[in-house]
C-alpha positions as a LaTeX table, in Angstrom:
\begin{tabular}{lrrr}
\hline
Residue & $x$ (\AA) & $y$ (\AA) & $z$ (\AA) \\
\hline
Unk1 & $-30.42$ & $-34.63$ & $-134.58$ \\
Unk2 & $-29.57$ & $-31.91$ & $-132.13$ \\
Unk3 & $-26.76$ & $-29.60$ & $-133.26$ \\
Unk4 & $-25.49$ & $-26.89$ & $-130.97$ \\
Unk5 & $-22.44$ & $-24.68$ & $-130.52$ \\
Unk6 & $-20.98$ & $-24.14$ & $-127.04$ \\
Unk7 & $-17.64$ & $-22.85$ & $-125.79$ \\
Unk8 & $-15.94$ & $-23.16$ & $-129.19$ \\
Unk9 & $-17.24$ & $-26.68$ & $-129.92$ \\
Unk10 & $-19.84$ & $-27.84$ & $-132.39$ \\
Unk11 & $-21.79$ & $-30.79$ & $-130.99$ \\
Unk12 & $-23.55$ & $-33.13$ & $-133.39$ \\
Unk13 & $-25.97$ & $-35.86$ & $-132.36$ \\
Unk14 & $-27.34$ & $-38.49$ & $-134.72$ \\
Unk15 & $-29.64$ & $-41.50$ & $-134.86$ \\
Unk16 & $-27.53$ & $-44.55$ & $-134.05$ \\
Unk17 & $-27.99$ & $-48.31$ & $-133.76$ \\
Unk18 & $-24.96$ & $-49.57$ & $-131.79$ \\
Unk19 & $-25.87$ & $-53.19$ & $-132.50$ \\
Unk20 & $-25.86$ & $-53.26$ & $-136.29$ \\
Unk21 & $-25.98$ & $-51.47$ & $-139.63$ \\
Unk22 & $-29.77$ & $-51.71$ & $-140.07$ \\
Unk23 & $-32.46$ & $-49.48$ & $-138.59$ \\
Unk24 & $-33.25$ & $-50.67$ & $-135.04$ \\
Unk25 & $-32.76$ & $-49.79$ & $-131.37$ \\
Unk26 & $-32.43$ & $-46.03$ & $-131.85$ \\
Unk27 & $-29.87$ & $-44.30$ & $-129.64$ \\
Unk28 & $-28.28$ & $-40.87$ & $-130.03$ \\
Unk29 & $-24.65$ & $-40.95$ & $-131.13$ \\
Unk30 & $-22.48$ & $-37.92$ & $-130.36$ \\
Unk31 & $-19.50$ & $-36.21$ & $-131.99$ \\
Unk32 & $-17.89$ & $-32.80$ & $-131.63$ \\
Unk33 & $-15.69$ & $-30.51$ & $-133.72$ \\
Unk34 & $-14.01$ & $-27.14$ & $-133.43$ \\
Unk35 & $-13.80$ & $-26.49$ & $-137.18$ \\
Unk36 & $-16.67$ & $-28.52$ & $-138.74$ \\
Unk37 & $-14.03$ & $-30.54$ & $-140.61$ \\
Unk38 & $-12.39$ & $-32.79$ & $-138.01$ \\
Unk39 & $-14.75$ & $-34.66$ & $-135.70$ \\
Unk40 & $-14.15$ & $-36.52$ & $-132.46$ \\
Unk41 & $-16.46$ & $-39.39$ & $-131.54$ \\
Unk42 & $-17.85$ & $-39.18$ & $-128.00$ \\
Unk43 & $-19.78$ & $-41.72$ & $-125.91$ \\
Unk44 & $-23.39$ & $-42.43$ & $-126.86$ \\
Unk45 & $-25.52$ & $-39.59$ & $-125.48$ \\
Unk46 & $-28.99$ & $-41.13$ & $-125.22$ \\
Unk47 & $-29.88$ & $-44.77$ & $-124.58$ \\
Unk48 & $-33.42$ & $-46.19$ & $-124.62$ \\
Unk49 & $-34.53$ & $-46.34$ & $-120.98$ \\
Unk50 & $-36.05$ & $-49.81$ & $-121.14$ \\
Unk51 & $-36.97$ & $-49.88$ & $-117.45$ \\
Unk52 & $-39.03$ & $-46.73$ & $-118.00$ \\
Unk53 & $-40.81$ & $-48.25$ & $-121.00$ \\
Unk54 & $-38.76$ & $-46.49$ & $-123.67$ \\
Unk55 & $-37.93$ & $-48.52$ & $-126.79$ \\
Unk56 & $-36.37$ & $-45.86$ & $-129.05$ \\
Unk57 & $-34.89$ & $-42.38$ & $-128.78$ \\
Unk58 & $-36.08$ & $-40.69$ & $-131.98$ \\
Unk59 & $-34.94$ & $-37.40$ & $-133.48$ \\
Unk60 & $-35.04$ & $-34.02$ & $-131.80$ \\
Unk61 & $-32.92$ & $-30.96$ & $-131.08$ \\
Unk62 & $-30.50$ & $-29.47$ & $-128.55$ \\
Unk63 & $-30.92$ & $-25.83$ & $-127.52$ \\
Unk64 & $-30.06$ & $-23.66$ & $-124.51$ \\
Unk65 & $-32.81$ & $-22.82$ & $-122.06$ \\
Unk66 & $-33.33$ & $-19.32$ & $-120.65$ \\
Unk67 & $-30.51$ & $-19.95$ & $-118.16$ \\
Unk68 & $-28.10$ & $-20.86$ & $-120.97$ \\
Unk69 & $-28.03$ & $-24.57$ & $-120.16$ \\
Unk70 & $-28.17$ & $-26.98$ & $-123.14$ \\
Unk71 & $-31.28$ & $-29.14$ & $-123.19$ \\
Unk72 & $-32.07$ & $-32.03$ & $-125.50$ \\
Unk73 & $-35.69$ & $-32.46$ & $-126.56$ \\
Unk74 & $-36.41$ & $-35.72$ & $-128.36$ \\
Unk75 & $-39.24$ & $-38.12$ & $-129.15$ \\
Unk76 & $-39.45$ & $-41.05$ & $-126.74$ \\
Unk77 & $-41.08$ & $-44.10$ & $-128.32$ \\
Unk78 & $-42.56$ & $-46.92$ & $-126.18$ \\
Unk79 & $-43.40$ & $-50.43$ & $-127.44$ \\
Unk80 & $-47.11$ & $-49.59$ & $-127.79$ \\
Unk81 & $-47.91$ & $-47.66$ & $-131.00$ \\
Unk82 & $-49.41$ & $-44.20$ & $-130.74$ \\
Unk83 & $-47.93$ & $-43.37$ & $-127.34$ \\
Unk84 & $-44.87$ & $-41.30$ & $-128.28$ \\
Unk85 & $-43.96$ & $-38.39$ & $-126.00$ \\
Unk86 & $-41.58$ & $-35.43$ & $-126.22$ \\
Unk87 & $-38.93$ & $-35.78$ & $-123.52$ \\
Unk88 & $-36.15$ & $-33.58$ & $-122.13$ \\
Unk89 & $-32.61$ & $-34.73$ & $-121.37$ \\
Unk90 & $-30.25$ & $-32.66$ & $-119.21$ \\
Unk91 & $-26.42$ & $-32.83$ & $-119.13$ \\
Unk92 & $-24.60$ & $-34.39$ & $-116.21$ \\
Unk93 & $-21.21$ & $-32.81$ & $-116.99$ \\
Unk94 & $-19.75$ & $-29.75$ & $-118.68$ \\
Unk95 & $-18.48$ & $-31.72$ & $-121.70$ \\
Unk96 & $-22.02$ & $-32.96$ & $-122.44$ \\
Unk97 & $-20.92$ & $-36.58$ & $-122.60$ \\
Unk98 & $-23.49$ & $-37.87$ & $-120.07$ \\
Unk99 & $-27.18$ & $-37.02$ & $-120.04$ \\
Unk100 & $-30.15$ & $-37.73$ & $-117.78$ \\
Unk101 & $-33.31$ & $-38.61$ & $-119.71$ \\
Unk102 & $-36.52$ & $-37.54$ & $-117.96$ \\
Unk103 & $-38.72$ & $-40.16$ & $-119.59$ \\
Unk104 & $-41.20$ & $-40.33$ & $-116.71$ \\
Unk105 & $-41.96$ & $-36.59$ & $-116.93$ \\
Unk106 & $-42.37$ & $-35.72$ & $-120.62$ \\
Unk107 & $-42.62$ & $-32.07$ & $-121.59$ \\
Unk108 & $-45.41$ & $-32.90$ & $-124.06$ \\
Unk109 & $-47.67$ & $-35.88$ & $-124.62$ \\
Unk110 & $-50.76$ & $-36.55$ & $-126.72$ \\
Unk111 & $-52.92$ & $-37.38$ & $-123.71$ \\
Unk112 & $-52.59$ & $-33.96$ & $-122.09$ \\
Unk113 & $-51.55$ & $-31.49$ & $-124.81$ \\
Unk114 & $-54.24$ & $-28.93$ & $-125.61$ \\
Unk115 & $-54.17$ & $-29.27$ & $-129.39$ \\
Unk116 & $-56.22$ & $-31.29$ & $-131.87$ \\
Unk117 & $-56.34$ & $-35.09$ & $-131.92$ \\
Unk118 & $-53.12$ & $-35.90$ & $-133.71$ \\
Unk119 & $-52.50$ & $-39.50$ & $-134.70$ \\
Unk120 & $-49.75$ & $-41.45$ & $-132.95$ \\
Unk121 & $-47.07$ & $-40.44$ & $-135.46$ \\
Unk122 & $-46.08$ & $-37.22$ & $-133.67$ \\
Unk123 & $-42.37$ & $-36.62$ & $-133.43$ \\
Unk124 & $-39.05$ & $-34.86$ & $-134.15$ \\
Unk125 & $-39.28$ & $-31.67$ & $-132.00$ \\
Unk126 & $-37.32$ & $-28.60$ & $-133.07$ \\
Unk127 & $-37.10$ & $-25.45$ & $-130.90$ \\
Unk128 & $-36.48$ & $-21.91$ & $-132.18$ \\
Unk129 & $-36.78$ & $-18.29$ & $-131.08$ \\
Unk130 & $-38.90$ & $-15.63$ & $-132.81$ \\
Unk131 & $-39.77$ & $-12.11$ & $-131.64$ \\
Unk132 & $-38.29$ & $-12.89$ & $-128.23$ \\
Unk133 & $-40.56$ & $-15.91$ & $-127.81$ \\
Unk134 & $-39.77$ & $-19.64$ & $-127.69$ \\
Unk135 & $-41.49$ & $-22.08$ & $-130.02$ \\
Unk136 & $-41.40$ & $-25.74$ & $-130.97$ \\
Unk137 & $-42.43$ & $-27.45$ & $-134.20$ \\
Unk138 & $-42.64$ & $-31.16$ & $-134.97$ \\
Unk139 & $-44.21$ & $-33.52$ & $-137.49$ \\
Unk140 & $-47.70$ & $-34.95$ & $-137.02$ \\
Unk141 & $-50.75$ & $-36.46$ & $-138.70$ \\
Unk142 & $-54.16$ & $-34.82$ & $-138.44$ \\
Unk143 & $-56.99$ & $-36.64$ & $-140.16$ \\
Unk144 & $-55.81$ & $-37.29$ & $-143.70$ \\
Unk145 & $-53.17$ & $-34.56$ & $-143.63$ \\
Unk146 & $-49.48$ & $-34.34$ & $-142.81$ \\
Unk147 & $-48.96$ & $-31.24$ & $-140.65$ \\
Unk148 & $-46.31$ & $-29.22$ & $-138.82$ \\
Unk149 & $-47.89$ & $-28.02$ & $-135.55$ \\
Unk150 & $-46.56$ & $-25.10$ & $-133.52$ \\
Unk151 & $-46.22$ & $-24.90$ & $-129.72$ \\
Unk152 & $-45.06$ & $-22.05$ & $-127.47$ \\
Unk153 & $-43.13$ & $-22.10$ & $-124.19$ \\
Unk154 & $-43.82$ & $-19.14$ & $-121.84$ \\
Unk155 & $-40.52$ & $-18.80$ & $-119.98$ \\
Unk156 & $-37.70$ & $-20.22$ & $-122.10$ \\
Unk157 & $-37.17$ & $-23.15$ & $-119.73$ \\
Unk158 & $-38.60$ & $-25.55$ & $-122.34$ \\
Unk159 & $-40.81$ & $-27.59$ & $-119.99$ \\
Unk160 & $-44.32$ & $-26.21$ & $-120.47$ \\
Unk161 & $-45.84$ & $-25.94$ & $-123.95$ \\
Unk162 & $-49.08$ & $-24.55$ & $-125.35$ \\
Unk163 & $-50.47$ & $-25.50$ & $-128.75$ \\
Unk164 & $-50.74$ & $-22.52$ & $-131.12$ \\
Unk165 & $-51.66$ & $-23.79$ & $-134.58$ \\
Unk166 & $-50.57$ & $-25.50$ & $-137.80$ \\
Unk167 & $-47.69$ & $-23.94$ & $-139.73$ \\
Unk168 & $-47.71$ & $-26.25$ & $-142.75$ \\
Unk169 & $-50.09$ & $-28.90$ & $-144.04$ \\
Unk170 & $-50.52$ & $-31.16$ & $-147.06$ \\
Unk171 & $-52.76$ & $-34.11$ & $-148.01$ \\
Unk172 & $-51.20$ & $-37.45$ & $-147.14$ \\
Unk173 & $-51.68$ & $-38.45$ & $-150.76$ \\
Unk174 & $-48.96$ & $-35.87$ & $-151.53$ \\
Unk175 & $-46.91$ & $-35.94$ & $-148.31$ \\
Unk176 & $-47.07$ & $-39.08$ & $-146.12$ \\
Unk177 & $-45.42$ & $-37.25$ & $-143.19$ \\
Unk178 & $-43.29$ & $-34.18$ & $-142.49$ \\
Unk179 & $-40.23$ & $-35.66$ & $-140.78$ \\
Unk180 & $-37.55$ & $-33.61$ & $-139.02$ \\
Unk181 & $-38.85$ & $-30.07$ & $-139.64$ \\
Unk182 & $-36.51$ & $-27.18$ & $-138.84$ \\
Unk183 & $-37.07$ & $-23.44$ & $-139.15$ \\
Unk184 & $-34.46$ & $-20.65$ & $-139.27$ \\
Unk185 & $-34.67$ & $-16.87$ & $-139.80$ \\
Unk186 & $-33.16$ & $-15.09$ & $-142.81$ \\
Unk187 & $-33.59$ & $-11.37$ & $-142.29$ \\
Unk188 & $-37.34$ & $-10.73$ & $-142.17$ \\
Unk189 & $-38.04$ & $-14.05$ & $-143.90$ \\
Unk190 & $-37.87$ & $-17.64$ & $-142.72$ \\
Unk191 & $-36.69$ & $-20.92$ & $-144.21$ \\
Unk192 & $-38.56$ & $-24.10$ & $-143.30$ \\
Unk193 & $-36.93$ & $-27.46$ & $-144.08$ \\
Unk194 & $-38.97$ & $-30.68$ & $-144.10$ \\
Unk195 & $-38.28$ & $-34.31$ & $-144.96$ \\
Unk196 & $-41.55$ & $-35.45$ & $-146.58$ \\
Unk197 & $-40.72$ & $-39.17$ & $-146.97$ \\
Unk198 & $-39.24$ & $-38.43$ & $-150.39$ \\
Unk199 & $-36.76$ & $-35.78$ & $-151.62$ \\
Unk200 & $-36.09$ & $-33.12$ & $-148.99$ \\
Unk201 & $-37.97$ & $-29.85$ & $-149.40$ \\
Unk202 & $-37.58$ & $-26.21$ & $-148.40$ \\
Unk203 & $-40.12$ & $-23.40$ & $-148.06$ \\
Unk204 & $-39.29$ & $-19.71$ & $-147.76$ \\
Unk205 & $-41.75$ & $-17.12$ & $-146.58$ \\
Unk206 & $-43.03$ & $-15.28$ & $-143.54$ \\
Unk207 & $-43.87$ & $-16.50$ & $-140.05$ \\
Unk208 & $-47.23$ & $-15.11$ & $-138.93$ \\
Unk209 & $-47.23$ & $-15.18$ & $-135.11$ \\
Unk210 & $-50.64$ & $-13.54$ & $-134.88$ \\
Unk211 & $-52.50$ & $-16.26$ & $-136.76$ \\
Unk212 & $-49.78$ & $-18.86$ & $-136.14$ \\
Unk213 & $-49.11$ & $-19.95$ & $-139.69$ \\
Unk214 & $-46.25$ & $-20.07$ & $-142.16$ \\
Unk215 & $-46.97$ & $-18.19$ & $-145.40$ \\
Unk216 & $-44.97$ & $-19.86$ & $-148.16$ \\
Unk217 & $-43.65$ & $-17.55$ & $-150.89$ \\
Unk218 & $-41.30$ & $-19.98$ & $-152.64$ \\
Unk219 & $-40.51$ & $-23.66$ & $-152.27$ \\
Unk220 & $-38.46$ & $-26.39$ & $-153.90$ \\
Unk221 & $-36.40$ & $-29.54$ & $-153.46$ \\
Unk222 & $-33.38$ & $-29.20$ & $-151.20$ \\
Unk223 & $-31.77$ & $-32.20$ & $-152.89$ \\
Unk224 & $-32.76$ & $-34.06$ & $-156.05$ \\
Unk225 & $-31.97$ & $-37.46$ & $-154.53$ \\
Unk226 & $-33.46$ & $-39.42$ & $-151.67$ \\
Unk227 & $-29.92$ & $-40.40$ & $-150.64$ \\
Unk228 & $-29.79$ & $-37.10$ & $-148.69$ \\
Unk229 & $-32.33$ & $-36.65$ & $-145.88$ \\
Unk230 & $-33.34$ & $-35.35$ & $-142.47$ \\
Unk231 & $-31.56$ & $-32.00$ & $-142.61$ \\
Unk232 & $-31.39$ & $-29.87$ & $-139.49$ \\
Unk233 & $-30.56$ & $-26.20$ & $-140.02$ \\
Unk234 & $-28.75$ & $-24.04$ & $-137.49$ \\
Unk235 & $-27.65$ & $-20.41$ & $-137.36$ \\
Unk236 & $-23.89$ & $-20.31$ & $-136.65$ \\
Unk237 & $-22.33$ & $-17.76$ & $-134.26$ \\
Unk238 & $-21.15$ & $-15.76$ & $-137.30$ \\
Unk239 & $-24.69$ & $-15.56$ & $-138.69$ \\
Unk240 & $-24.40$ & $-18.13$ & $-141.46$ \\
Unk241 & $-27.22$ & $-20.65$ & $-141.84$ \\
Unk242 & $-25.72$ & $-24.15$ & $-141.87$ \\
Unk243 & $-27.60$ & $-27.27$ & $-142.95$ \\
Unk244 & $-26.53$ & $-30.66$ & $-141.61$ \\
Unk245 & $-27.89$ & $-33.69$ & $-143.47$ \\
Unk246 & $-27.75$ & $-37.48$ & $-143.41$ \\
Unk247 & $-26.50$ & $-39.51$ & $-146.40$ \\
Unk248 & $-28.16$ & $-42.93$ & $-146.53$ \\
Unk249 & $-28.84$ & $-45.95$ & $-148.79$ \\
Unk250 & $-25.37$ & $-47.48$ & $-148.59$ \\
Unk251 & $-24.89$ & $-51.21$ & $-149.29$ \\
Unk252 & $-25.52$ & $-53.39$ & $-146.26$ \\
Unk253 & $-23.12$ & $-55.57$ & $-144.29$ \\
Unk254 & $-20.33$ & $-53.00$ & $-144.03$ \\
Unk255 & $-20.67$ & $-52.50$ & $-140.30$ \\
Unk256 & $-21.96$ & $-48.95$ & $-140.84$ \\
Unk257 & $-24.78$ & $-47.40$ & $-142.85$ \\
Unk258 & $-24.99$ & $-43.64$ & $-143.14$ \\
Unk259 & $-22.78$ & $-40.58$ & $-142.76$ \\
Unk260 & $-22.91$ & $-36.82$ & $-142.41$ \\
Unk261 & $-23.14$ & $-35.09$ & $-145.77$ \\
Unk262 & $-21.02$ & $-32.07$ & $-146.59$ \\
Unk263 & $-22.33$ & $-29.26$ & $-144.41$ \\
Unk264 & $-24.11$ & $-26.69$ & $-146.57$ \\
Unk265 & $-24.44$ & $-22.93$ & $-146.31$ \\
Unk266 & $-27.85$ & $-21.63$ & $-147.33$ \\
Unk267 & $-29.34$ & $-18.21$ & $-147.96$ \\
Unk268 & $-32.21$ & $-16.65$ & $-149.89$ \\
Unk269 & $-31.90$ & $-14.51$ & $-152.99$ \\
Unk270 & $-34.05$ & $-11.42$ & $-153.57$ \\
Unk271 & $-36.93$ & $-13.52$ & $-154.93$ \\
Unk272 & $-36.95$ & $-15.91$ & $-151.99$ \\
Unk273 & $-35.29$ & $-18.79$ & $-153.85$ \\
Unk274 & $-32.79$ & $-20.87$ & $-151.89$ \\
Unk275 & $-29.06$ & $-20.72$ & $-152.66$ \\
Unk276 & $-26.96$ & $-23.64$ & $-151.42$ \\
Unk277 & $-23.17$ & $-23.91$ & $-151.39$ \\
Unk278 & $-20.64$ & $-26.21$ & $-149.70$ \\
Unk279 & $-19.23$ & $-25.16$ & $-146.34$ \\
Unk280 & $-16.61$ & $-22.41$ & $-146.81$ \\
Unk281 & $-14.21$ & $-24.11$ & $-144.37$ \\
Unk282 & $-13.67$ & $-26.94$ & $-146.88$ \\
Unk283 & $-11.12$ & $-24.75$ & $-148.66$ \\
Unk284 & $-8.73$ & $-25.47$ & $-145.76$ \\
Unk285 & $-8.52$ & $-29.09$ & $-146.99$ \\
Unk286 & $-7.54$ & $-28.22$ & $-150.57$ \\
Unk287 & $-4.27$ & $-29.58$ & $-151.91$ \\
Unk288 & $-2.86$ & $-30.81$ & $-155.22$ \\
Unk289 & $-4.66$ & $-28.43$ & $-157.60$ \\
Unk290 & $-5.23$ & $-29.40$ & $-161.26$ \\
Unk291 & $-6.27$ & $-26.63$ & $-163.68$ \\
Unk292 & $-8.11$ & $-27.17$ & $-166.97$ \\
Unk293 & $-7.73$ & $-24.58$ & $-169.76$ \\
Unk294 & $-10.75$ & $-23.11$ & $-171.55$ \\
Unk295 & $-11.94$ & $-24.84$ & $-174.71$ \\
Unk296 & $-14.92$ & $-25.19$ & $-177.00$ \\
Unk297 & $-17.17$ & $-28.18$ & $-176.34$ \\
Unk298 & $-18.62$ & $-30.36$ & $-179.09$ \\
Unk299 & $-20.68$ & $-33.52$ & $-179.40$ \\
Unk300 & $-17.44$ & $-35.45$ & $-178.97$ \\
Unk301 & $-16.67$ & $-36.55$ & $-175.42$ \\
Unk302 & $-14.11$ & $-34.39$ & $-173.64$ \\
Unk303 & $-12.41$ & $-36.00$ & $-170.66$ \\
Unk304 & $-11.06$ & $-33.96$ & $-167.77$ \\
Unk305 & $-8.75$ & $-36.17$ & $-165.73$ \\
Unk306 & $-6.81$ & $-35.80$ & $-162.49$ \\
Unk307 & $-4.57$ & $-37.76$ & $-160.18$ \\
Unk308 & $-6.53$ & $-40.58$ & $-158.57$ \\
Unk309 & $-7.55$ & $-39.82$ & $-154.97$ \\
Unk310 & $-10.22$ & $-40.96$ & $-152.55$ \\
Unk311 & $-11.51$ & $-37.43$ & $-151.84$ \\
Unk312 & $-11.65$ & $-34.59$ & $-154.35$ \\
Unk313 & $-13.37$ & $-31.27$ & $-154.89$ \\
Unk314 & $-13.91$ & $-29.67$ & $-158.27$ \\
Unk315 & $-15.51$ & $-26.73$ & $-159.98$ \\
Unk316 & $-16.11$ & $-25.95$ & $-163.64$ \\
Unk317 & $-17.69$ & $-22.89$ & $-165.24$ \\
Unk318 & $-19.43$ & $-23.35$ & $-168.58$ \\
Unk319 & $-21.15$ & $-20.97$ & $-170.99$ \\
Unk320 & $-24.17$ & $-22.32$ & $-172.87$ \\
Unk321 & $-25.81$ & $-20.49$ & $-175.73$ \\
Unk322 & $-29.63$ & $-20.55$ & $-175.88$ \\
Unk323 & $-30.89$ & $-23.93$ & $-177.01$ \\
Unk324 & $-27.67$ & $-25.73$ & $-176.09$ \\
Unk325 & $-27.48$ & $-28.88$ & $-174.01$ \\
Unk326 & $-24.61$ & $-29.83$ & $-171.70$ \\
Unk327 & $-24.13$ & $-33.48$ & $-170.74$ \\
Unk328 & $-21.68$ & $-34.62$ & $-168.07$ \\
Unk329 & $-20.78$ & $-37.83$ & $-166.29$ \\
Unk330 & $-18.86$ & $-38.23$ & $-163.04$ \\
Unk331 & $-18.43$ & $-41.36$ & $-160.91$ \\
Unk332 & $-21.17$ & $-43.06$ & $-162.89$ \\
Unk333 & $-23.68$ & $-40.23$ & $-162.32$ \\
Unk334 & $-24.95$ & $-38.35$ & $-165.38$ \\
Unk335 & $-26.09$ & $-34.73$ & $-165.58$ \\
Unk336 & $-28.01$ & $-32.92$ & $-168.29$ \\
Unk337 & $-28.26$ & $-29.13$ & $-168.26$ \\
Unk338 & $-30.45$ & $-27.19$ & $-170.69$ \\
Unk339 & $-33.02$ & $-24.39$ & $-170.69$ \\
Unk340 & $-35.48$ & $-26.58$ & $-168.75$ \\
Unk341 & $-33.05$ & $-26.95$ & $-165.86$ \\
Unk342 & $-30.72$ & $-29.67$ & $-164.63$ \\
Unk343 & $-31.41$ & $-33.39$ & $-164.42$ \\
Unk344 & $-29.23$ & $-35.52$ & $-162.17$ \\
Unk345 & $-29.21$ & $-39.19$ & $-163.24$ \\
Unk346 & $-32.84$ & $-40.37$ & $-163.47$ \\
Unk347 & $-34.19$ & $-37.89$ & $-160.90$ \\
Unk348 & $-36.84$ & $-35.30$ & $-161.85$ \\
Unk349 & $-35.61$ & $-32.14$ & $-163.57$ \\
Unk350 & $-34.67$ & $-29.33$ & $-161.18$ \\
Unk351 & $-35.59$ & $-25.87$ & $-162.51$ \\
Unk352 & $-32.56$ & $-23.64$ & $-162.81$ \\
Unk353 & $-33.69$ & $-20.00$ & $-162.65$ \\
Unk354 & $-32.63$ & $-17.96$ & $-164.45$ \\
Unk355 & $-32.37$ & $-20.11$ & $-167.61$ \\
Unk356 & $-28.76$ & $-21.15$ & $-168.22$ \\
Unk357 & $-28.06$ & $-18.72$ & $-171.07$ \\
Unk358 & $-25.02$ & $-17.45$ & $-169.20$ \\
Unk359 & $-22.36$ & $-19.07$ & $-167.04$ \\
Unk360 & $-23.22$ & $-22.41$ & $-165.45$ \\
Unk361 & $-21.17$ & $-23.19$ & $-162.35$ \\
Unk362 & $-20.81$ & $-26.84$ & $-161.41$ \\
Unk363 & $-19.24$ & $-27.71$ & $-158.06$ \\
Unk364 & $-18.78$ & $-31.22$ & $-156.75$ \\
Unk365 & $-17.34$ & $-33.12$ & $-153.82$ \\
Unk366 & $-16.50$ & $-36.77$ & $-154.23$ \\
Unk367 & $-15.53$ & $-38.46$ & $-150.97$ \\
Unk368 & $-15.11$ & $-42.19$ & $-151.43$ \\
Unk369 & $-18.67$ & $-43.43$ & $-152.02$ \\
Unk370 & $-20.53$ & $-40.10$ & $-151.72$ \\
Unk371 & $-20.89$ & $-37.60$ & $-154.58$ \\
Unk372 & $-22.45$ & $-34.18$ & $-153.96$ \\
Unk373 & $-23.17$ & $-31.89$ & $-156.92$ \\
Unk374 & $-24.11$ & $-28.18$ & $-156.89$ \\
Unk375 & $-25.25$ & $-26.33$ & $-160.05$ \\
Unk376 & $-25.39$ & $-22.52$ & $-159.82$ \\
Unk377 & $-26.04$ & $-22.96$ & $-156.08$ \\
Unk378 & $-29.68$ & $-23.67$ & $-157.00$ \\
Unk379 & $-29.84$ & $-27.36$ & $-157.89$ \\
Unk380 & $-28.16$ & $-29.94$ & $-155.65$ \\
Unk381 & $-27.89$ & $-33.71$ & $-155.78$ \\
Unk382 & $-26.28$ & $-36.21$ & $-153.40$ \\
Unk383 & $-25.64$ & $-39.70$ & $-154.70$ \\
Unk384 & $-24.15$ & $-42.81$ & $-153.14$ \\
Unk385 & $-21.72$ & $-44.16$ & $-155.78$ \\
Unk386 & $-19.43$ & $-47.13$ & $-156.29$ \\
Unk387 & $-15.91$ & $-46.70$ & $-154.88$ \\
Unk388 & $-13.25$ & $-46.60$ & $-156.23$ \\
Unk389 & $-14.24$ & $-44.38$ & $-159.15$ \\
Unk390 & $-12.33$ & $-43.37$ & $-162.30$ \\
Unk391 & $-10.64$ & $-39.95$ & $-161.95$ \\
Unk392 & $-12.40$ & $-38.41$ & $-164.93$ \\
Unk393 & $-15.23$ & $-35.99$ & $-165.73$ \\
Unk394 & $-16.73$ & $-36.58$ & $-169.17$ \\
Unk395 & $-18.30$ & $-33.58$ & $-170.91$ \\
Unk396 & $-20.02$ & $-33.07$ & $-174.24$ \\
Unk397 & $-22.40$ & $-30.48$ & $-175.67$ \\
Unk398 & $-25.15$ & $-30.18$ & $-178.23$ \\
Unk399 & $-25.05$ & $-26.66$ & $-179.63$ \\
Unk400 & $-22.64$ & $-23.89$ & $-178.70$ \\
Unk401 & $-21.00$ & $-24.32$ & $-175.30$ \\
Unk402 & $-17.58$ & $-23.69$ & $-173.80$ \\
Unk403 & $-15.65$ & $-24.71$ & $-170.74$ \\
Unk404 & $-14.50$ & $-21.35$ & $-169.38$ \\
Unk405 & $-12.45$ & $-22.69$ & $-166.47$ \\
Unk406 & $-12.01$ & $-25.79$ & $-164.38$ \\
Unk407 & $-10.12$ & $-26.78$ & $-161.23$ \\
Unk408 & $-9.77$ & $-29.95$ & $-159.18$ \\
Unk409 & $-8.33$ & $-30.28$ & $-155.68$ \\
Unk410 & $-7.40$ & $-33.32$ & $-153.69$ \\
Unk411 & $-8.85$ & $-33.07$ & $-150.18$ \\
Unk412 & $-6.62$ & $-34.00$ & $-147.29$ \\
Unk413 & $-8.26$ & $-35.82$ & $-144.41$ \\
Unk414 & $-11.07$ & $-34.33$ & $-142.44$ \\
Unk415 & $-13.29$ & $-36.99$ & $-140.95$ \\
Unk416 & $-13.44$ & $-38.46$ & $-137.44$ \\
Unk417 & $-11.09$ & $-39.63$ & $-134.74$ \\
\hline
\end{tabular}
């Protein structure tokens, strides 16, 4: 949900059920951090206003208005289907720990908005600036299509919105719904993230604010697994684009179910393809380095081992000759890398442009029951795994391949307080 930076603090909100570890009774949880590594839990930010007819507080965003005051925009869901509204919440204190939810005066509702007749599934507002103007996107259904509509606010105060058009659309047979869209600039191009009820997707291209449409130049999967979802992207004060995502599908009856994935840095290459790497600040947690010497790989299994730890980070660089196949296994998750691309476990193959006839860089983070894998910054997979896991990476090759270098670090505690 809403991520914003204010007075040296990163604030993170998230969908939260305070009464159990299953989806129900959606509130907004709240945490903050100065370094994106160590997080402090804060009181729940948004509660369903039952007396006002609000059953759930769905996803949204937090952005400053024209006066510089943070404002939450979220989807308010009543008991009756098809009546969702987009609502503003305003802070009651300077630490943003208490909020007033203006449920009775929504900023946008289906009954009065001036756009087409969207179906009742109409949610997850995200606000951004472009060409000095203020816009909002969200997910919606229009006929038999999933769409991302665009609205504009005239004064930056985020209360009055005018429908402008449809940025992205797809048949529902292909995309049931575009959940949690977010849109960030990258030079003169834009990156649009969507959660299409399957693996997360990205689109890069241009934002046409004359005809109000997004012109996709390139697109792909942001993660190969459905264990990672609902990313919200944000431009940091230093200009980096950071992507915050939810890791889900944990076993039930643990008292919790879901966590923040490793924050990712994203950028576009010259062709418009997305490059994704782990947050640079993670290096501050490195300790206990293990180094692996170069060696030739064969069809025999090579085992790279390290001191057992609950949280580790690793990187290996391989060289594959044309026609070679590299097979790896870590924490029960298999990888296959060849000229077609990379396949994580039983997920569809991710193309790996250019073909891996040169160095292949594998990075991974293994934090208790979450494994996140990055190959050449172009193919990424997040997987919920069994914990504890054996401290070993198994590697073998078909054809000519070498391990050029490898390093493992134990990660000292980040996390929450």
